[in-house]
C-alpha positions in Angstrom: 0.1 0.2 -0.1 1.2 3.6 -0.9 1.1 6.8 1.1 0.5 10.2 -0.4 0.3 13.5 1.0 -1.9 16.8 -0.2 -1.7 19.9 0.8 0.4 23.2 0.6 3.8 23.1 -0.8 5.7 23.1 2.5 3.5 20.3 4.0 3.9 18.2 0.8 7.8 18.8 0.6 8.3 18.0 4.4 6.9 14.6 3.5 8.7 14.2 0.1 12.2 14.7 2.0 11.1 11.6 4.1 10.3 9.6 0.7 6.5 10.0 0.9 5.1 11.4 -2.5 2.4 14.3 -2.5 0.4 16.5 -4.6 0.7 20.4 -3.9 -2.8 21.8 -3.8 -3.6 25.6 -2.5 -7.4 25.3 -2.7 -9.7 22.9 -0.7 -11.7 22.0 -3.9 -8.7 21.2 -5.6 -7.5 19.1 -2.8 -10.9 17.1 -2.5 -10.6 16.4 -6.2 -7.0 14.9 -5.7 -8.2 13.2 -2.5 -11.2 11.7 -4.6 -8.8 10.5 -7.5 -6.0 8.7 -4.7 -8.9 6.8 -3.1 -10.2 5.4 -6.1 -6.6 4.0 -6.6 -6.5 0.6 -4.9 -2.8 0.7 -4.4 -3.2 4.0 -2.2 -4.0 3.0 1.6 -3.6 6.2 3.1 -3.8 10.0 2.4 -2.5 12.4 4.8 -4.0 16.0 4.4 -2.8 19.4 5.7 -5.7 20.3 8.3 -5.9 24.0 6.8 -7.4 22.6 3.7 -9.6 19.9 5.3 -11.8 22.6 7.3 -14.0 23.5 4.4 -14.2 20.2 2.9 -14.7 18.5 6.2 -18.3 17.1 5.4 -17.4 15.9 2.0 -14.3 14.3 3.3 -16.3 12.4 6.0 -18.7 11.3 3.2 -15.7 10.0 1.2 -14.2 8.3 4.4 -17.6 6.4 4.7 -17.6 5.1 1.0 -13.9 4.2 0.6 -11.3 1.8 2.4 -8.5 4.3 1.9 -7.7 6.2 5.1 -7.9 10.0 5.0 -6.3 11.5 7.7 -5.8 15.4 8.6 -2.5 16.3 10.1 -1.6 20.0 11.5 -0.2 22.1 8.8 2.9 24.0 9.4 2.2 26.9 12.0 -1.2 25.6 12.7 -2.5 26.1 16.0 -3.5 23.0 18.2 -7.1 22.1 18.0 -9.4 19.6 19.5 -10.9 16.6 17.2 -14.2 15.1 18.4 -13.6 11.6 17.1 -16.7 10.4 18.4 -18.6 12.8 16.5 -16.7 11.9 13.3 -17.2 8.1 13.8 -21.0 8.8 14.1 -21.2 10.9 10.7 -18.9 8.1 8.9 -21.4 5.5 10.3 -24.4 7.3 9.8 -25.6 7.0 13.5 
């Protein structure tokens, strides 16, 4: 299984230095399109996305997580502030409960 990153230039470049390929995307809609393409690829098992891009497309990502087996995980972007994530609410959305 492959890992890919999607996000700003600094986010993607930092992972590329560790050998993880990525796609630079400055807009949330462009990022969502790229994430959809990656989750359609059966060789991709994990997509890491910068959290500054995921906020506007959070509902779309939750729906995508419910449909696809590929994990889509948001990580803090460079310089972002620490935020609390309610995984219980996210899991309920994914499961449709």
